[in-house]
C-alpha positions in Angstrom: -29.8 9.3 -130.9 -31.1 12.5 -129.3 -29.3 13.7 -126.2 -31.1 12.5 -123.0 -30.6 15.5 -120.7 -31.2 15.7 -117.0 -34.0 18.2 -117.7 -35.7 15.8 -120.1 -35.6 13.0 -117.5 -36.9 15.3 -114.8 -39.8 16.4 -117.0 -40.8 12.8 -117.8 -40.5 11.9 -114.1 -42.8 14.8 -113.2 -45.4 13.9 -115.9 -45.3 10.1 -115.3 -44.5 9.7 -111.6 -42.1 7.0 -112.5 -38.6 6.6 -111.1 -35.6 8.4 -112.6 -33.8 5.3 -113.9 -36.9 4.0 -115.6 -37.6 7.5 -117.1 -34.1 7.6 -118.5 -34.4 4.1 -120.0 -37.8 5.1 -121.6 -36.3 8.1 -123.2 -33.3 6.1 -124.5 -35.7 3.6 -126.0 -37.8 6.3 -127.7 -35.0 8.6 -128.9 -36.0 11.4 -126.4 -39.6 11.6 -127.4 -41.5 12.3 -124.2 -45.0 11.3 -125.5 -43.6 8.0 -126.9 -41.7 7.5 -123.6 -44.9 7.8 -121.6 -46.5 5.2 -123.8 -43.4 3.0 -123.4 -43.8 3.3 -119.6 -47.5 2.5 -119.8 -46.7 -0.6 -121.9 -44.2 -1.8 -119.2 -46.9 -1.2 -116.5 -44.7 1.3 -114.7 -46.9 4.4 -115.2 -49.6 2.7 -113.0 -47.7 4.3 -110.1 -48.6 7.8 -111.4 -52.3 7.1 -111.5 -52.2 6.2 -107.8 -50.2 9.2 -106.6 -53.2 11.2 -105.5 -54.6 8.5 -103.3 -54.1 9.1 -99.5 -51.5 6.9 -98.0 -52.0 6.9 -94.3 -51.5 3.2 -93.5 -48.3 1.1 -93.8 -45.5 0.7 -91.3 -43.0 2.4 -89.1 -39.6 0.7 -89.1 -36.6 1.1 -86.7 -33.0 0.1 -86.9 -30.0 0.4 -84.6 -26.3 -0.2 -84.9 -23.3 -0.2 -82.7 -19.9 0.7 -84.2 -16.6 2.1 -83.2 -18.0 5.6 -83.0 -20.8 4.8 -80.7 -24.4 3.9 -81.4 -26.9 5.0 -84.1 -30.7 4.6 -84.4 -33.0 5.4 -87.2 -36.8 5.3 -87.7 -38.8 5.7 -90.9 -42.5 5.9 -91.8 -43.4 4.1 -95.0 -47.0 4.6 -96.0 -49.5 2.7 -98.1 -53.3 3.0 -98.6 -54.5 0.0 -96.6 -53.3 -1.9 -93.5 -53.6 -5.1 -95.7 -50.4 -4.0 -97.4 -48.5 -3.8 -94.1 -48.8 -7.6 -94.0 -47.2 -8.0 -97.4 -43.6 -9.4 -97.1 -42.3 -7.2 -99.9 -43.6 -4.1 -98.2 -42.2 -5.2 -94.8 -38.7 -5.9 -96.2 -38.7 -2.6 -98.0 -39.5 -0.7 -94.8 -36.7 -2.5 -93.0 -34.2 -1.8 -95.7 -35.2 1.9 -95.7 -34.6 2.1 -92.0 -31.2 0.5 -92.4 -30.3 3.3 -94.9 -31.6 5.8 -92.4 -28.6 4.9 -90.2 -26.4 6.5 -92.8 -28.6 9.2 -94.4 -30.1 12.1 -92.4 -33.3 13.0 -94.3 -36.1 11.5 -96.4 -34.6 13.2 -99.5 -31.2 11.6 -98.9 -32.8 8.1 -98.3 -34.8 8.5 -101.6 -31.5 8.9 -103.5 -29.6 6.1 -101.6 -28.9 2.8 -103.3 -30.2 -0.6 -102.1 -28.1 -3.7 -102.3 -29.4 -4.4 -105.8 -28.2 -1.0 -107.0 -31.8 0.4 -107.3 -32.4 3.8 -105.6 -35.1 3.9 -102.9 -37.2 6.2 -105.0 -37.2 3.7 -107.9 -37.9 0.8 -105.5 -41.0 2.7 -104.2 -42.2 3.2 -107.7 -41.7 -0.5 -108.5 -43.6 -1.5 -105.4 -46.5 0.8 -106.3 -46.7 -0.9 -109.7 -46.3 -4.4 -108.2 -48.6 -4.2 -105.2 -51.1 -1.7 -106.7 -51.4 1.0 -104.0 -50.0 4.5 -103.6 -46.9 4.4 -101.3 -44.7 7.1 -99.8 -41.6 7.2 -97.7 -43.0 10.0 -95.6 -40.7 10.6 -92.6 -37.3 9.7 -91.3 -35.4 10.5 -88.0 -32.0 9.6 -86.6 -30.3 9.6 -83.2 -26.7 8.9 -82.2 -24.4 8.9 -79.2 -20.7 8.6 -78.9 -20.9 6.9 -75.5 -24.0 5.1 -74.3 -26.9 3.5 -76.1 -29.7 4.1 -78.6 -32.5 1.8 -77.6 -35.6 1.1 -79.7 -39.1 -0.2 -79.2 -41.9 -1.0 -81.7 -45.5 -1.1 -80.6 -48.0 -3.3 -82.4 -45.1 -5.0 -84.2 -46.1 -7.1 -87.3 -42.6 -8.5 -87.5 -39.3 -7.7 -85.8 -38.5 -4.0 -86.2 -41.7 -2.9 -87.9 -45.1 -1.9 -86.5 -47.5 1.0 -86.0 -45.4 3.1 -83.6 -41.6 3.2 -83.5 -39.6 4.8 -80.8 -35.9 5.6 -80.3 -34.3 6.7 -77.0 -30.7 8.0 -76.7 -29.0 7.6 -73.3 -25.6 9.3 -73.2 -22.9 8.4 -70.7 -20.9 5.6 -69.2 -22.3 2.4 -67.7 -23.1 -1.2 -68.3 -24.5 -1.4 -71.9 -27.0 -4.2 -71.1 -28.4 -2.2 -68.1 -28.5 1.0 -70.2 -30.3 -0.7 -73.1 -32.9 -2.1 -70.7 -33.5 1.3 -69.2 -33.7 2.8 -72.7 -36.2 0.2 -73.8 -38.4 0.9 -70.8 -38.3 4.6 -71.5 -39.1 4.0 -75.2 -42.2 2.0 -74.1 -43.2 4.9 -71.9 -42.7 7.3 -74.9 -44.9 5.1 -77.1 -47.7 5.2 -74.4 -47.5 8.9 -73.5 -46.4 10.7 -76.7 -44.5 13.5 -75.1 -44.0 16.7 -77.1 -40.4 17.5 -75.9 -37.5 16.1 -73.9 -37.1 19.1 -71.6 -39.2 22.1 -70.7 -36.9 24.4 -72.5 -37.4 22.4 -75.7 -41.1 22.7 -75.7 -42.4 24.5 -78.8 -43.5 28.1 -77.7 -46.4 27.8 -80.2 -47.8 24.7 -78.3 -47.6 26.6 -75.0 -49.4 29.7 -76.5 -52.1 27.5 -78.0 -52.7 25.9 -74.7 -52.7 29.2 -72.9 -55.3 30.6 -75.3 -57.6 27.6 -74.8 -57.2 27.7 -71.0 -57.8 31.5 -70.9 -61.0 31.2 -72.9 -62.1 28.3 -70.7 -61.5 30.4 -67.5 -63.6 33.2 -69.0 -66.4 30.8 -69.9 -66.3 29.5 -66.3 -66.7 33.1 -65.0 -63.4 33.3 -63.2 -62.5 36.7 -61.8 -60.7 38.7 -64.5 -57.8 39.7 -62.2 -57.2 36.0 -61.3 -57.3 34.5 -64.8 -53.5 35.0 -65.5 -52.5 33.3 -62.3 -54.9 30.4 -62.8 -53.8 29.9 -66.4 -50.1 30.1 -65.4 -50.6 27.3 -62.9 -52.4 25.2 -65.5 -49.6 25.8 -68.0 -47.1 24.5 -65.5 -49.1 21.3 -65.1 -49.5 21.1 -68.9 -45.7 21.2 -69.3 -45.2 18.4 -66.8 -47.8 16.3 -68.7 -46.1 16.7 -72.1 -42.4 17.0 -71.2 -40.7 13.6 -71.2 -38.2 14.3 -68.4 -41.0 15.6 -66.1 -43.6 12.9 -66.8 -44.4 10.3 -64.1 -42.8 7.0 -65.3 -45.7 4.7 -66.5 -44.2 1.6 -64.8 -43.7 3.5 -61.5 -45.6 6.7 -61.3 -43.9 7.6 -58.0 -40.9 8.7 -59.9 -40.5 10.9 -63.0 -38.5 9.8 -66.0 -35.8 12.3 -65.0 -35.6 10.7 -61.5 -35.5 7.2 -63.0 -32.4 8.1 -65.1 -30.7 9.7 -62.1 -31.5 6.6 -59.9 -30.2 4.2 -62.5 -27.0 6.4 -62.9 -26.3 6.0 -59.2 -26.9 2.2 -59.3 -24.4 1.9 -62.2 -21.9 4.3 -60.7 -22.3 6.6 -63.7 -21.9 10.3 -62.9 -22.5 11.6 -66.4 -25.6 9.6 -67.6 -28.3 11.6 -69.2 -31.4 11.2 -71.4 -30.1 12.8 -74.6 -33.0 12.5 -77.0 -36.0 10.6 -78.3 -37.9 10.0 -81.5 -41.5 8.8 -81.7 -43.1 8.1 -85.1 -46.8 7.0 -85.1 -48.2 5.6 -88.3 -50.4 8.1 -90.2 -49.8 10.9 -87.7 -50.9 14.2 -89.2 -52.2 12.7 -92.4 -55.7 13.8 -93.3 -57.7 10.8 -94.3 -60.4 11.2 -96.9 -63.7 9.8 -96.0 -65.3 7.6 -98.6 -65.1 4.1 -100.1 -62.1 2.2 -99.0 -59.6 0.7 -101.4 -61.1 -2.8 -101.1 -64.5 -1.4 -102.0 -63.0 0.3 -105.0 -61.4 -2.9 -106.2 -64.7 -4.7 -105.7 -66.6 -2.1 -107.7 -64.0 -2.4 -110.5 -64.3 -6.2 -110.8 -68.0 -6.4 -110.3 -69.8 -7.9 -113.3 
């Protein structure tokens, strides 16, 4: 039998779009002949996944998971995409998204999750390939994020949930410090709901991306010129507007949606006093919104494509 090298498996995977283990098996069955291996994969129905790889996957689910252990608390969020929102209602797809989020508690990146093993011994990458072949849509584990605290809580919230832990927007909020866990978790959940609604760009002013500020400054400067503002006043006017912009998009400075009389920062400080916690702080947040940043291609939807294929 020909030697099945890692390079050979990699080449077949790139050409077929099929998972690593299936590629290795195909090469073993065909004595290392890549052309024959592709035919073998096609015969098994596995290469269907490759044909769907160029379709835009902007629907699907965001899943979150949290865990408390002896080292503190951990939260993870993942975005698992498919082509249509119909698939998000599929039990297989939902369970896969939940299992990927659980793996996110241990693995810090999409790449690491792809290589991680599920309970059945299959890697996540191979499971995605199997689901593509089974369900018939392109799928992609697109994003993953993780938060942890040694003392405190990582709270979660899912907006538009289709089942526990999965929906269209997933949020994690880390509160670091001492205090009653139940009270901290309730505070974290309320802030997570706020984050889902307001989509802040950063936790604190210092964390705000300078590129976002400069982009806003350019827009405001051009607007001031179009409005005919005095040239010598434009910098001052724009600086004031930038300060307001920062308050609008920085989580700690935003008015709390459930009580706009206080900022999120003040809410945390007030809760710390109530709990007698001198070191409580908002340590981080994650917000994943389904399809965010994915360019959707206009044209016939997937259902229409299927209908056209089956029309007599």
